[in-house]
Each structure stands twice: as structure tokens, then as C-alpha cells.
mmCIF file as gemmi writes it, N, C-alpha and C atoms, coordinates in Angstrom:
data_model
loop_
_atom_site.group_PDB
_atom_site.id
_atom_site.type_symbol
_atom_site.label_atom_id
_atom_site.label_alt_id
_atom_site.label_comp_id
_atom_site.label_asym_id
_atom_site.label_entity_id
_atom_site.label_seq_id
_atom_site.pdbx_PDB_ins_code
_atom_site.Cartn_x
_atom_site.Cartn_y
_atom_site.Cartn_z
_atom_site.occupancy
_atom_site.B_iso_or_equiv
_atom_site.pdbx_formal_charge
_atom_site.auth_seq_id
_atom_site.auth_asym_id
_atom_site.pdbx_PDB_model_num
ATOM 1 N N . MET Axp A 1 ? -77.083 234.932 66.83 1 0 ? 1 A 1
ATOM 2 C CA . MET Axp A 1 ? -75.979 234.85 65.907 1 0 ? 1 A 1
ATOM 3 C C . MET Axp A 1 ? -74.72 234.459 66.691 1 0 ? 1 A 1
ATOM 4 N N . PRO Axp A 2 ? -74.161 233.301 66.415 1 0 ? 2 A 1
ATOM 5 C CA . PRO Axp A 2 ? -72.98 232.856 67.178 1 0 ? 2 A 1
ATOM 6 C C . PRO Axp A 2 ? -71.73 233.638 66.772 1 0 ? 2 A 1
ATOM 7 N N . ALA Axp A 3 ? -70.751 233.591 67.66 1 0 ? 3 A 1
ATOM 8 C CA . ALA Axp A 3 ? -69.488 234.277 67.401 1 0 ? 3 A 1
ATOM 9 C C . ALA Axp A 3 ? -68.718 233.562 66.298 1 0 ? 3 A 1
ATOM 10 N N . ASN Axp A 4 ? -67.931 234.32 65.57 1 0 ? 4 A 1
ATOM 11 C CA . ASN Axp A 4 ? -67.1 233.75 64.521 1 0 ? 4 A 1
ATOM 12 C C . ASN Axp A 4 ? -65.988 232.923 65.168 1 0 ? 4 A 1
ATOM 13 N N . PRO Axp A 5 ? -65.847 231.644 64.814 1 0 ? 5 A 1
ATOM 14 C CA . PRO Axp A 5 ? -64.858 230.78 65.489 1 0 ? 5 A 1
ATOM 15 C C . PRO Axp A 5 ? -63.412 231.243 65.341 1 0 ? 5 A 1
ATOM 16 N N . LYS Axp A 6 ? -63.095 231.994 64.3 1 0 ? 6 A 1
ATOM 17 C CA . LYS Axp A 6 ? -61.707 232.412 64.131 1 0 ? 6 A 1
ATOM 18 C C . LYS Axp A 6 ? -61.28 233.429 65.188 1 0 ? 6 A 1
ATOM 19 N N . TYR Axp A 7 ? -62.24 234.058 65.889 1 0 ? 7 A 1
ATOM 20 C CA . TYR Axp A 7 ? -61.908 235.022 66.929 1 0 ? 7 A 1
ATOM 21 C C . TYR Axp A 7 ? -61.873 234.395 68.329 1 0 ? 7 A 1
ATOM 22 N N . LEU Axp A 8 ? -62.209 233.146 68.446 1 0 ? 8 A 1
ATOM 23 C CA . LEU Axp A 8 ? -62.249 232.481 69.74 1 0 ? 8 A 1
ATOM 24 C C . LEU Axp A 8 ? -60.958 231.713 69.985 1 0 ? 8 A 1
ATOM 25 N N . ASN Axp A 9 ? -60.49 231.722 71.23 1 0 ? 9 A 1
ATOM 26 C CA . ASN Axp A 9 ? -59.318 230.935 71.606 1 0 ? 9 A 1
ATOM 27 C C . ASN Axp A 9 ? -59.777 229.547 72.045 1 0 ? 9 A 1
ATOM 28 N N . PRO Axp A 10 ? -59.387 228.502 71.317 1 0 ? 10 A 1
ATOM 29 C CA . PRO Axp A 10 ? -59.848 227.174 71.696 1 0 ? 10 A 1
ATOM 30 C C . PRO Axp A 10 ? -59.097 226.599 72.898 1 0 ? 10 A 1
ATOM 31 N N . SER Axp A 11 ? -57.91 227.099 73.174 1 0 ? 11 A 1
ATOM 32 C CA . SER Axp A 11 ? -57.079 226.531 74.215 1 0 ? 11 A 1
ATOM 33 C C . SER Axp A 11 ? -57.287 227.262 75.545 1 0 ? 11 A 1
ATOM 34 N N . PHE Axp A 12 ? -57.017 226.544 76.617 1 0 ? 12 A 1
ATOM 35 C CA . PHE Axp A 12 ? -57.17 227.104 77.955 1 0 ? 12 A 1
ATOM 36 C C . PHE Axp A 12 ? -56.088 228.121 78.283 1 0 ? 12 A 1
ATOM 37 N N . TRP Axp A 13 ? -54.839 227.841 77.936 1 0 ? 13 A 1
ATOM 38 C CA . TRP Axp A 13 ? -53.713 228.674 78.362 1 0 ? 13 A 1
ATOM 39 C C . TRP Axp A 13 ? -53.704 230.084 77.772 1 0 ? 13 A 1
ATOM 40 N N . PRO Axp A 14 ? -54.028 230.283 76.502 1 0 ? 14 A 1
ATOM 41 C CA . PRO Axp A 14 ? -54.097 231.676 76.025 1 0 ? 14 A 1
ATOM 42 C C . PRO Axp A 14 ? -55.182 232.497 76.737 1 0 ? 14 A 1
ATOM 43 N N . ARG Axp A 15 ? -56.314 231.877 77.003 1 0 ? 15 A 1
ATOM 44 C CA . ARG Axp A 15 ? -57.368 232.566 77.745 1 0 ? 15 A 1
ATOM 45 C C . ARG Axp A 15 ? -56.932 232.882 79.163 1 0 ? 15 A 1
ATOM 46 N N . PHE Axp A 16 ? -56.291 231.9 79.808 1 0 ? 16 A 1
ATOM 47 C CA . PHE Axp A 16 ? -55.808 232.085 81.172 1 0 ? 16 A 1
ATOM 48 C C . PHE Axp A 16 ? -54.77 233.202 81.234 1 0 ? 16 A 1
ATOM 49 N N . ALA Axp A 17 ? -53.877 233.251 80.246 1 0 ? 17 A 1
ATOM 50 C CA . ALA Axp A 17 ? -52.85 234.294 80.211 1 0 ? 17 A 1
ATOM 51 C C . ALA Axp A 17 ? -53.482 235.675 80.055 1 0 ? 17 A 1
ATOM 52 N N . LYS Axp A 18 ? -54.483 235.795 79.202 1 0 ? 18 A 1
ATOM 53 C CA . LYS Axp A 18 ? -55.134 237.087 79.018 1 0 ? 18 A 1
ATOM 54 C C . LYS Axp A 18 ? -55.907 237.52 80.259 1 0 ? 18 A 1
ATOM 55 N N . ILE Axp A 19 ? -56.608 236.586 80.869 1 0 ? 19 A 1
ATOM 56 C CA . ILE Axp A 19 ? -57.409 236.933 82.045 1 0 ? 19 A 1
ATOM 57 C C . ILE Axp A 19 ? -56.507 237.341 83.209 1 0 ? 19 A 1
ATOM 58 N N . THR Axp A 20 ? -55.441 236.584 83.44 1 0 ? 20 A 1
ATOM 59 C CA . THR Axp A 20 ? -54.546 236.941 84.543 1 0 ? 20 A 1
ATOM 60 C C . THR Axp A 20 ? -53.771 238.22 84.244 1 0 ? 20 A 1
ATOM 61 N N . ALA Axp A 21 ? -53.408 238.43 82.982 1 0 ? 21 A 1
ATOM 62 C CA . ALA Axp A 21 ? -52.736 239.686 82.623 1 0 ? 21 A 1
ATOM 63 C C . ALA Axp A 21 ? -53.683 240.864 82.813 1 0 ? 21 A 1
ATOM 64 N N . ALA Axp A 22 ? -54.959 240.662 82.489 1 0 ? 22 A 1
ATOM 65 C CA . ALA Axp A 22 ? -55.923 241.747 82.647 1 0 ? 22 A 1
ATOM 66 C C . ALA Axp A 22 ? -56.125 242.105 84.11 1 0 ? 22 A 1
ATOM 67 N N . ILE Axp A 23 ? -56.245 241.108 84.964 1 0 ? 23 A 1
ATOM 68 C CA . ILE Axp A 23 ? -56.542 241.388 86.363 1 0 ? 23 A 1
ATOM 69 C C . ILE Axp A 23 ? -55.273 241.741 87.144 1 0 ? 23 A 1
ATOM 70 N N . ILE Axp A 24 ? -54.291 240.862 87.105 1 0 ? 24 A 1
ATOM 71 C CA . ILE Axp A 24 ? -53.111 241.017 87.956 1 0 ? 24 A 1
ATOM 72 C C . ILE Axp A 24 ? -52.084 241.953 87.316 1 0 ? 24 A 1
ATOM 73 N N . GLY Axp A 25 ? -51.76 241.716 86.051 1 0 ? 25 A 1
ATOM 74 C CA . GLY Axp A 25 ? -50.728 242.504 85.39 1 0 ? 25 A 1
ATOM 75 C C . GLY Axp A 25 ? -51.077 243.972 85.285 1 0 ? 25 A 1
ATOM 76 N N . SER Axp A 26 ? -52.319 244.261 84.902 1 0 ? 26 A 1
ATOM 77 C CA . SER Axp A 26 ? -52.709 245.662 84.78 1 0 ? 26 A 1
ATOM 78 C C . SER Axp A 26 ? -52.773 246.339 86.146 1 0 ? 26 A 1
ATOM 79 N N . TYR Axp A 27 ? -53.093 245.591 87.195 1 0 ? 27 A 1
ATOM 80 C CA . TYR Axp A 27 ? -53.079 246.145 88.546 1 0 ? 27 A 1
ATOM 81 C C . TYR Axp A 27 ? -51.653 246.513 88.957 1 0 ? 27 A 1
ATOM 82 N N . PHE Axp A 28 ? -50.699 245.618 88.684 1 0 ? 28 A 1
ATOM 83 C CA . PHE Axp A 28 ? -49.303 245.903 89.016 1 0 ? 28 A 1
ATOM 84 C C . PHE Axp A 28 ? -48.793 247.139 88.283 1 0 ? 28 A 1
ATOM 85 N N . VAL Axp A 29 ? -49.131 247.267 87.012 1 0 ? 29 A 1
ATOM 86 C CA . VAL Axp A 29 ? -48.691 248.436 86.238 1 0 ? 29 A 1
ATOM 87 C C . VAL Axp A 29 ? -49.322 249.71 86.789 1 0 ? 29 A 1
ATOM 88 N N . SER Axp A 30 ? -50.603 249.654 87.084 1 0 ? 30 A 1
ATOM 89 C CA . SER Axp A 30 ? -51.307 250.829 87.6 1 0 ? 30 A 1
ATOM 90 C C . SER Axp A 30 ? -50.734 251.285 88.938 1 0 ? 30 A 1
ATOM 91 N N . ILE Axp A 31 ? -50.53 250.359 89.845 1 0 ? 31 A 1
ATOM 92 C CA . ILE Axp A 31 ? -50.026 250.723 91.17 1 0 ? 31 A 1
ATOM 93 C C . ILE Axp A 31 ? -48.571 251.172 91.101 1 0 ? 31 A 1
ATOM 94 N N . SER Axp A 32 ? -47.751 250.483 90.324 1 0 ? 32 A 1
ATOM 95 C CA . SER Axp A 32 ? -46.348 250.893 90.239 1 0 ? 32 A 1
ATOM 96 C C . SER Axp A 32 ? -46.209 252.264 89.571 1 0 ? 32 A 1
ATOM 97 N N . PHE Axp A 33 ? -47.068 252.558 88.604 1 0 ? 33 A 1
ATOM 98 C CA . PHE Axp A 33 ? -47.063 253.878 87.975 1 0 ? 33 A 1
ATOM 99 C C . PHE Axp A 33 ? -47.377 254.972 88.994 1 0 ? 33 A 1
ATOM 100 N N . HIS Axp A 34 ? -48.402 254.751 89.791 1 0 ? 34 A 1
ATOM 101 C CA . HIS Axp A 34 ? -48.782 255.771 90.768 1 0 ? 34 A 1
ATOM 102 C C . HIS Axp A 34 ? -47.773 255.881 91.907 1 0 ? 34 A 1
ATOM 103 N N . LEU Axp A 35 ? -47.153 254.79 92.289 1 0 ? 35 A 1
ATOM 104 C CA . LEU Axp A 35 ? -46.106 254.868 93.3 1 0 ? 35 A 1
ATOM 105 C C . LEU Axp A 35 ? -44.87 255.589 92.77 1 0 ? 35 A 1
ATOM 106 N N . ALA Axp A 36 ? -44.581 255.409 91.479 1 0 ? 36 A 1
ATOM 107 C CA . ALA Axp A 36 ? -43.475 256.146 90.87 1 0 ? 36 A 1
ATOM 108 C C . ALA Axp A 36 ? -43.772 257.642 90.865 1 0 ? 36 A 1
ATOM 109 N N . LEU Axp A 37 ? -45.011 258.003 90.567 1 0 ? 37 A 1
ATOM 110 C CA . LEU Axp A 37 ? -45.388 259.421 90.647 1 0 ? 37 A 1
ATOM 111 C C . LEU Axp A 37 ? -45.247 259.938 92.07 1 0 ? 37 A 1
ATOM 112 N N . ALA Axp A 38 ? -45.655 259.128 93.04 1 0 ? 38 A 1
ATOM 113 C CA . ALA Axp A 38 ? -45.59 259.557 94.439 1 0 ? 38 A 1
ATOM 114 C C . ALA Axp A 38 ? -44.156 259.706 94.919 1 0 ? 38 A 1
ATOM 115 N N . SER Axp A 39 ? -43.227 258.958 94.347 1 0 ? 39 A 1
ATOM 116 C CA . SER Axp A 39 ? -41.845 259.076 94.799 1 0 ? 39 A 1
ATOM 117 C C . SER Axp A 39 ? -41.151 260.311 94.219 1 0 ? 39 A 1
ATOM 118 N N . TRP Axp A 40 ? -41.706 260.885 93.174 1 0 ? 40 A 1
ATOM 119 C CA . TRP Axp A 40 ? -41.099 262.069 92.57 1 0 ? 40 A 1
ATOM 120 C C . TRP Axp A 40 ? -41.851 263.362 92.876 1 0 ? 40 A 1
ATOM 121 N N . PHE Axp A 41 ? -43.146 263.273 93.13 1 0 ? 41 A 1
ATOM 122 C CA . PHE Axp A 41 ? -43.95 264.469 93.352 1 0 ? 41 A 1
ATOM 123 C C . PHE Axp A 41 ? -44.498 264.473 94.772 1 0 ? 41 A 1
ATOM 124 N N . ASN Axp A 42 ? -45.383 265.407 95.066 1 0 ? 42 A 1
ATOM 125 C CA . ASN Axp A 42 ? -45.963 265.549 96.395 1 0 ? 42 A 1
ATOM 126 C C . ASN Axp A 42 ? -46.759 264.285 96.747 1 0 ? 42 A 1
ATOM 127 N N . ARG Axp A 43 ? -46.233 263.516 97.688 1 0 ? 43 A 1
ATOM 128 C CA . ARG Axp A 43 ? -46.774 262.192 98.007 1 0 ? 43 A 1
ATOM 129 C C . ARG Axp A 43 ? -48.241 262.211 98.433 1 0 ? 43 A 1
ATOM 130 N N . PRO Axp A 44 ? -48.681 263.053 99.361 1 0 ? 44 A 1
ATOM 131 C CA . PRO Axp A 44 ? -50.097 262.991 99.772 1 0 ? 44 A 1
ATOM 132 C C . PRO Axp A 44 ? -51.069 263.294 98.63 1 0 ? 44 A 1
ATOM 133 N N . ASN Axp A 45 ? -50.712 264.239 97.779 1 0 ? 45 A 1
ATOM 134 C CA . ASN Axp A 45 ? -51.603 264.567 96.659 1 0 ? 45 A 1
ATOM 135 C C . ASN Axp A 45 ? -51.712 263.412 95.674 1 0 ? 45 A 1
ATOM 136 N N . VAL Axp A 46 ? -50.605 262.76 95.392 1 0 ? 46 A 1
ATOM 137 C CA . VAL Axp A 46 ? -50.624 261.651 94.438 1 0 ? 46 A 1
ATOM 138 C C . VAL Axp A 46 ? -51.39 260.465 95.022 1 0 ? 46 A 1
ATOM 139 N N . ILE Axp A 47 ? -51.211 260.189 96.302 1 0 ? 47 A 1
ATOM 140 C CA . ILE Axp A 47 ? -51.9 259.059 96.925 1 0 ? 47 A 1
ATOM 141 C C . ILE Axp A 47 ? -53.407 259.294 96.94 1 0 ? 47 A 1
ATOM 142 N N . ILE Axp A 48 ? -53.836 260.514 97.203 1 0 ? 48 A 1
ATOM 143 C CA . ILE Axp A 48 ? -55.27 260.823 97.184 1 0 ? 48 A 1
ATOM 144 C C . ILE Axp A 48 ? -55.817 260.695 95.762 1 0 ? 48 A 1
ATOM 145 N N . THR Axp A 49 ? -55.062 261.156 94.784 1 0 ? 49 A 1
ATOM 146 C CA . THR Axp A 49 ? -55.488 261.065 93.388 1 0 ? 49 A 1
ATOM 147 C C . THR Axp A 49 ? -55.529 259.613 92.912 1 0 ? 49 A 1
ATOM 148 N N . THR Axp A 50 ? -54.678 258.771 93.48 1 0 ? 50 A 1
ATOM 149 C CA . THR Axp A 50 ? -54.628 257.364 93.084 1 0 ? 50 A 1
ATOM 150 C C . THR Axp A 50 ? -55.94 256.654 93.35 1 0 ? 50 A 1
ATOM 151 N N . ALA Axp A 51 ? -56.687 257.093 94.335 1 0 ? 51 A 1
ATOM 152 C CA . ALA Axp A 51 ? -57.97 256.455 94.639 1 0 ? 51 A 1
ATOM 153 C C . ALA Axp A 51 ? -58.909 256.482 93.43 1 0 ? 51 A 1
ATOM 154 N N . TYR Axp A 52 ? -58.806 257.508 92.617 1 0 ? 52 A 1
ATOM 155 C CA . TYR Axp A 52 ? -59.67 257.618 91.439 1 0 ? 52 A 1
ATOM 156 C C . TYR Axp A 52 ? -58.945 257.231 90.152 1 0 ? 52 A 1
ATOM 157 N N . SER Axp A 53 ? -57.798 257.836 89.934 1 0 ? 53 A 1
ATOM 158 C CA . SER Axp A 53 ? -57.109 257.597 88.666 1 0 ? 53 A 1
ATOM 159 C C . SER Axp A 53 ? -56.521 256.191 88.586 1 0 ? 53 A 1
ATOM 160 N N . GLY Axp A 54 ? -56.189 255.604 89.728 1 0 ? 54 A 1
ATOM 161 C CA . GLY Axp A 54 ? -55.663 254.239 89.715 1 0 ? 54 A 1
ATOM 162 C C . GLY Axp A 54 ? -56.683 253.252 89.181 1 0 ? 54 A 1
ATOM 163 N N . PHE Axp A 55 ? -57.929 253.418 89.585 1 0 ? 55 A 1
ATOM 164 C CA . PHE Axp A 55 ? -58.984 252.54 89.083 1 0 ? 55 A 1
ATOM 165 C C . PHE Axp A 55 ? -59.214 252.744 87.6 1 0 ? 55 A 1
ATOM 166 N N . ILE Axp A 56 ? -59.18 253.987 87.152 1 0 ? 56 A 1
ATOM 167 C CA . ILE Axp A 56 ? -59.401 254.282 85.733 1 0 ? 56 A 1
ATOM 168 C C . ILE Axp A 56 ? -58.279 253.689 84.887 1 0 ? 56 A 1
ATOM 169 N N . VAL Axp A 57 ? -57.027 253.862 85.323 1 0 ? 57 A 1
ATOM 170 C CA . VAL Axp A 57 ? -55.893 253.304 84.582 1 0 ? 57 A 1
ATOM 171 C C . VAL Axp A 57 ? -55.971 251.785 84.563 1 0 ? 57 A 1
ATOM 172 N N . TRP Axp A 58 ? -56.369 251.184 85.685 1 0 ? 58 A 1
ATOM 173 C CA . TRP Axp A 58 ? -56.49 249.735 85.764 1 0 ? 58 A 1
ATOM 174 C C . TRP Axp A 58 ? -57.52 249.214 84.757 1 0 ? 58 A 1
ATOM 175 N N . VAL Axp A 59 ? -58.663 249.856 84.671 1 0 ? 59 A 1
ATOM 176 C CA . VAL Axp A 59 ? -59.71 249.421 83.744 1 0 ? 59 A 1
ATOM 177 C C . VAL Axp A 59 ? -59.275 249.614 82.293 1 0 ? 59 A 1
ATOM 178 N N . VAL Axp A 60 ? -58.612 250.722 81.996 1 0 ? 60 A 1
ATOM 179 C CA . VAL Axp A 60 ? -58.131 250.953 80.63 1 0 ? 60 A 1
ATOM 180 C C . VAL Axp A 60 ? -57.11 249.88 80.239 1 0 ? 60 A 1
ATOM 181 N N . LEU Axp A 61 ? -56.219 249.541 81.158 1 0 ? 61 A 1
ATOM 182 C CA . LEU Axp A 61 ? -55.241 248.495 80.86 1 0 ? 61 A 1
ATOM 183 C C . LEU Axp A 61 ? -55.895 247.13 80.71 1 0 ? 61 A 1
ATOM 184 N N . MET Axp A 62 ? -56.982 246.882 81.424 1 0 ? 62 A 1
ATOM 185 C CA . MET Axp A 62 ? -57.731 245.63 81.236 1 0 ? 62 A 1
ATOM 186 C C . MET Axp A 62 ? -58.296 245.543 79.822 1 0 ? 62 A 1
ATOM 187 N N . VAL Axp A 63 ? -58.849 246.641 79.351 1 0 ? 63 A 1
ATOM 188 C CA . VAL Axp A 63 ? -59.401 246.66 77.994 1 0 ? 63 A 1
ATOM 189 C C . VAL Axp A 63 ? -58.296 246.447 76.97 1 0 ? 63 A 1
ATOM 190 N N . VAL Axp A 64 ? -57.154 247.094 77.177 1 0 ? 64 A 1
ATOM 191 C CA . VAL Axp A 64 ? -56.018 246.934 76.266 1 0 ? 64 A 1
ATOM 192 C C . VAL Axp A 64 ? -55.559 245.477 76.234 1 0 ? 64 A 1
ATOM 193 N N . THR Axp A 65 ? -55.604 244.82 77.385 1 0 ? 65 A 1
ATOM 194 C CA . THR Axp A 65 ? -55.195 243.416 77.449 1 0 ? 65 A 1
ATOM 195 C C . THR Axp A 65 ? -56.052 242.551 76.535 1 0 ? 65 A 1
ATOM 196 N N . PHE Axp A 66 ? -57.349 242.749 76.553 1 0 ? 66 A 1
ATOM 197 C CA . PHE Axp A 66 ? -58.217 241.914 75.743 1 0 ? 66 A 1
ATOM 198 C C . PHE Axp A 66 ? -58.21 242.312 74.266 1 0 ? 66 A 1
ATOM 199 N N . LEU Axp A 67 ? -57.682 243.485 73.95 1 0 ? 67 A 1
ATOM 200 C CA . LEU Axp A 67 ? -57.524 243.862 72.549 1 0 ? 67 A 1
ATOM 201 C C . LEU Axp A 67 ? -56.248 243.283 71.94 1 0 ? 67 A 1
ATOM 202 N N . ALA Axp A 68 ? -55.315 242.889 72.794 1 0 ? 68 A 1
ATOM 203 C CA . ALA Axp A 68 ? -54.046 242.335 72.307 1 0 ? 68 A 1
ATOM 204 C C . ALA Axp A 68 ? -54.262 240.932 71.74 1 0 ? 68 A 1
ATOM 205 N N . LYS Axp A 69 ? -53.362 240.535 70.835 1 0 ? 69 A 1
ATOM 206 C CA . LYS Axp A 69 ? -53.477 239.219 70.208 1 0 ? 69 A 1
ATOM 207 C C . LYS Axp A 69 ? -52.973 238.102 71.101 1 0 ? 69 A 1
ATOM 208 N N . SER Axp A 70 ? -51.888 238.349 71.831 1 0 ? 70 A 1
ATOM 209 C CA . SER Axp A 70 ? -51.263 237.296 72.622 1 0 ? 70 A 1
ATOM 210 C C . SER Axp A 70 ? -51.236 237.676 74.096 1 0 ? 70 A 1
ATOM 211 N N . GLY Axp A 71 ? -51.664 236.747 74.93 1 0 ? 71 A 1
ATOM 212 C CA . GLY Axp A 71 ? -51.63 236.98 76.359 1 0 ? 71 A 1
ATOM 213 C C . GLY Axp A 71 ? -50.219 237 76.912 1 0 ? 71 A 1
ATOM 214 N N . LEU Axp A 72 ? -49.337 236.184 76.338 1 0 ? 72 A 1
ATOM 215 C CA . LEU Axp A 72 ? -47.959 236.147 76.825 1 0 ? 72 A 1
ATOM 216 C C . LEU Axp A 72 ? -47.202 237.428 76.476 1 0 ? 72 A 1
ATOM 217 N N . LYS Axp A 73 ? -47.46 237.982 75.312 1 0 ? 73 A 1
ATOM 218 C CA . LYS Axp A 73 ? -46.808 239.242 74.941 1 0 ? 73 A 1
ATOM 219 C C . LYS Axp A 73 ? -47.269 240.388 75.827 1 0 ? 73 A 1
ATOM 220 N N . ILE Axp A 74 ? -48.532 240.419 76.146 1 0 ? 74 A 1
ATOM 221 C CA . ILE Axp A 74 ? -49.031 241.496 77.001 1 0 ? 74 A 1
ATOM 222 C C . ILE Axp A 74 ? -48.519 241.317 78.427 1 0 ? 74 A 1
ATOM 223 N N . TRP Axp A 75 ? -48.353 240.054 78.869 1 0 ? 75 A 1
ATOM 224 C CA . TRP Axp A 75 ? -47.746 239.797 80.174 1 0 ? 75 A 1
ATOM 225 C C . TRP Axp A 75 ? -46.312 240.326 80.185 1 0 ? 75 A 1
ATOM 226 N N . GLY Axp A 76 ? -45.574 240.061 79.122 1 0 ? 76 A 1
ATOM 227 C CA . GLY Axp A 76 ? -44.202 240.561 79.034 1 0 ? 76 A 1
ATOM 228 C C . GLY Axp A 76 ? -44.158 242.075 79.064 1 0 ? 76 A 1
ATOM 229 N N . LEU Axp A 77 ? -45.049 242.71 78.331 1 0 ? 77 A 1
ATOM 230 C CA . LEU Axp A 77 ? -45.105 244.173 78.327 1 0 ? 77 A 1
ATOM 231 C C . LEU Axp A 77 ? -45.43 244.705 79.714 1 0 ? 77 A 1
ATOM 232 N N . TYR Axp A 78 ? -46.402 244.096 80.387 1 0 ? 78 A 1
ATOM 233 C CA . TYR Axp A 78 ? -46.786 244.558 81.722 1 0 ? 78 A 1
ATOM 234 C C . TYR Axp A 78 ? -45.662 244.341 82.726 1 0 ? 78 A 1
ATOM 235 N N . LEU Axp A 79 ? -44.939 243.242 82.608 1 0 ? 79 A 1
ATOM 236 C CA . LEU Axp A 79 ? -43.812 243.011 83.512 1 0 ? 79 A 1
ATOM 237 C C . LEU Axp A 79 ? -42.696 244.023 83.27 1 0 ? 79 A 1
ATOM 238 N N . LEU Axp A 80 ? -42.424 244.324 82.001 1 0 ? 80 A 1
ATOM 239 C CA . LEU Axp A 80 ? -41.408 245.335 81.698 1 0 ? 80 A 1
ATOM 240 C C . LEU Axp A 80 ? -41.812 246.722 82.204 1 0 ? 80 A 1
ATOM 241 N N . LEU Axp A 81 ? -43.072 247.076 82.033 1 0 ? 81 A 1
ATOM 242 C CA . LEU Axp A 81 ? -43.537 248.366 82.538 1 0 ? 81 A 1
ATOM 243 C C . LEU Axp A 81 ? -43.466 248.428 84.063 1 0 ? 81 A 1
ATOM 244 N N . THR Axp A 82 ? -43.822 247.326 84.716 1 0 ? 82 A 1
ATOM 245 C CA . THR Axp A 82 ? -43.748 247.288 86.174 1 0 ? 82 A 1
ATOM 246 C C . THR Axp A 82 ? -42.31 247.423 86.647 1 0 ? 82 A 1
ATOM 247 N N . LEU Axp A 83 ? -41.383 246.75 85.979 1 0 ? 83 A 1
ATOM 248 C CA . LEU Axp A 83 ? -39.972 246.877 86.345 1 0 ? 83 A 1
ATOM 249 C C . LEU Axp A 83 ? -39.453 248.289 86.09 1 0 ? 83 A 1
ATOM 250 N N . PHE Axp A 84 ? -39.867 248.89 84.986 1 0 ? 84 A 1
ATOM 251 C CA . PHE Axp A 84 ? -39.462 250.263 84.681 1 0 ? 84 A 1
ATOM 252 C C . PHE Axp A 84 ? -39.961 251.23 85.752 1 0 ? 84 A 1
ATOM 253 N N . PHE Axp A 85 ? -41.244 251.116 86.109 1 0 ? 85 A 1
ATOM 254 C CA . PHE Axp A 85 ? -41.792 252.006 87.132 1 0 ? 85 A 1
ATOM 255 C C . PHE Axp A 85 ? -41.174 251.72 88.503 1 0 ? 85 A 1
ATOM 256 N N . SER Axp A 86 ? -40.827 250.465 88.76 1 0 ? 86 A 1
ATOM 257 C CA . SER Axp A 86 ? -40.146 250.136 90.015 1 0 ? 86 A 1
ATOM 258 C C . SER Axp A 86 ? -38.771 250.79 90.062 1 0 ? 86 A 1
ATOM 259 N N . GLY Axp A 87 ? -38.093 250.82 88.922 1 0 ? 87 A 1
ATOM 260 C CA . GLY Axp A 87 ? -36.821 251.527 88.85 1 0 ? 87 A 1
ATOM 261 C C . GLY Axp A 87 ? -36.984 253.021 89.106 1 0 ? 87 A 1
ATOM 262 N N . LEU Axp A 88 ? -38.066 253.599 88.598 1 0 ? 88 A 1
ATOM 263 C CA . LEU Axp A 88 ? -38.344 255.011 88.867 1 0 ? 88 A 1
ATOM 264 C C . LEU Axp A 88 ? -38.654 255.245 90.343 1 0 ? 88 A 1
ATOM 265 N N . ILE Axp A 89 ? -39.332 254.288 90.978 1 0 ? 89 A 1
ATOM 266 C CA . ILE Axp A 89 ? -39.606 254.397 92.412 1 0 ? 89 A 1
ATOM 267 C C . ILE Axp A 89 ? -38.289 254.399 93.172 1 0 ? 89 A 1
ATOM 268 N N . TYR Axp A 90 ? -37.427 253.457 92.852 1 0 ? 90 A 1
ATOM 269 C CA . TYR Axp A 90 ? -36.134 253.374 93.536 1 0 ? 90 A 1
ATOM 270 C C . TYR Axp A 90 ? -35.321 254.648 93.314 1 0 ? 90 A 1
ATOM 271 N N . ALA Axp A 91 ? -35.275 255.12 92.086 1 0 ? 91 A 1
ATOM 272 C CA . ALA Axp A 91 ? -34.499 256.33 91.789 1 0 ? 91 A 1
ATOM 273 C C . ALA Axp A 91 ? -35.091 257.545 92.491 1 0 ? 91 A 1
ATOM 274 N N . GLY Axp A 92 ? -36.405 257.622 92.548 1 0 ? 92 A 1
ATOM 275 C CA . GLY Axp A 92 ? -37.056 258.747 93.229 1 0 ? 92 A 1
ATOM 276 C C . GLY Axp A 92 ? -36.782 258.738 94.718 1 0 ? 92 A 1
ATOM 277 N N . GLN Axp A 93 ? -36.828 257.578 95.327 1 0 ? 93 A 1
ATOM 278 C CA . GLN Axp A 93 ? -36.566 257.503 96.768 1 0 ? 93 A 1
ATOM 279 C C . GLN Axp A 93 ? -35.09 257.757 97.053 1 0 ? 93 A 1
ATOM 280 N N . TYR Axp A 94 ? -34.217 257.298 96.193 1 0 ? 94 A 1
ATOM 281 C CA . TYR Axp A 94 ? -32.787 257.523 96.377 1 0 ? 94 A 1
ATOM 282 C C . TYR Axp A 94 ? -32.436 258.998 96.192 1 0 ? 94 A 1
ATOM 283 N N . HIS Axp A 95 ? -33.038 259.613 95.194 1 0 ? 95 A 1
ATOM 284 C CA . HIS Axp A 95 ? -32.735 261.01 94.875 1 0 ? 95 A 1
ATOM 285 C C . HIS Axp A 95 ? -33.362 261.983 95.873 1 0 ? 95 A 1
ATOM 286 N N . ASN Axp A 96 ? -34.554 261.679 96.347 1 0 ? 96 A 1
ATOM 287 C CA . ASN Axp A 96 ? -35.285 262.609 97.207 1 0 ? 96 A 1
ATOM 288 C C . ASN Axp A 96 ? -35.08 262.38 98.694 1 0 ? 96 A 1
ATOM 289 N N . SER Axp A 97 ? -34.277 261.404 99.075 1 0 ? 97 A 1
ATOM 290 C CA . SER Axp A 97 ? -34.101 261.156 100.517 1 0 ? 97 A 1
ATOM 291 C C . SER Axp A 97 ? -32.917 261.9 101.097 1 0 ? 97 A 1
């Protein structure tokens, strides 16, 4: 039974945007989130926990990427989240140093 054509992306760029957002964008969000936690809480404990929870968060964000309608919108969301968590990293290092 073939896939319904209305659910398929005929163009290269929407597919490329979703695939790169799933792999690269979700990785950036996952790592920046855990680094933000490490800058505010006990760093060694968070870094050790990142070995497991970082992979889980990355995979969940990959699934969310492919559930989204637009690859560009999810890229924008991931970039905003990465910038937000980067701001938390900066604030945590500034406040705790």
C-alpha cells in the first residue's frame, strides 16, 4: 500500500530543512539545555547525567521535528531555544563566578 501523496514533500528543500533540523538543531537544543543546567547546578552531576538524558532529549526532539509541518519553523524554534539556553548559560556563569 503506497503512501498518501498529500503527506509527502515533493520538494528537496523542505525535506532538507527537516532532516537538518532533526539532526543538528535538536542536538544544539539538547546540549545547550544541559549546559545551562550545568551552569546553575552542581556541574559534575549534571555532566554525568547528560550522558544519558542528553541522548534521550535529542531523540525526542528529533521525533518532534518530523511531526512539525514546516522545517523552517522548527529551525526557528530550535534556534530561539538555543539562544535562550545560551543566555541562561551566560547568566549562570556570570552569577556563579
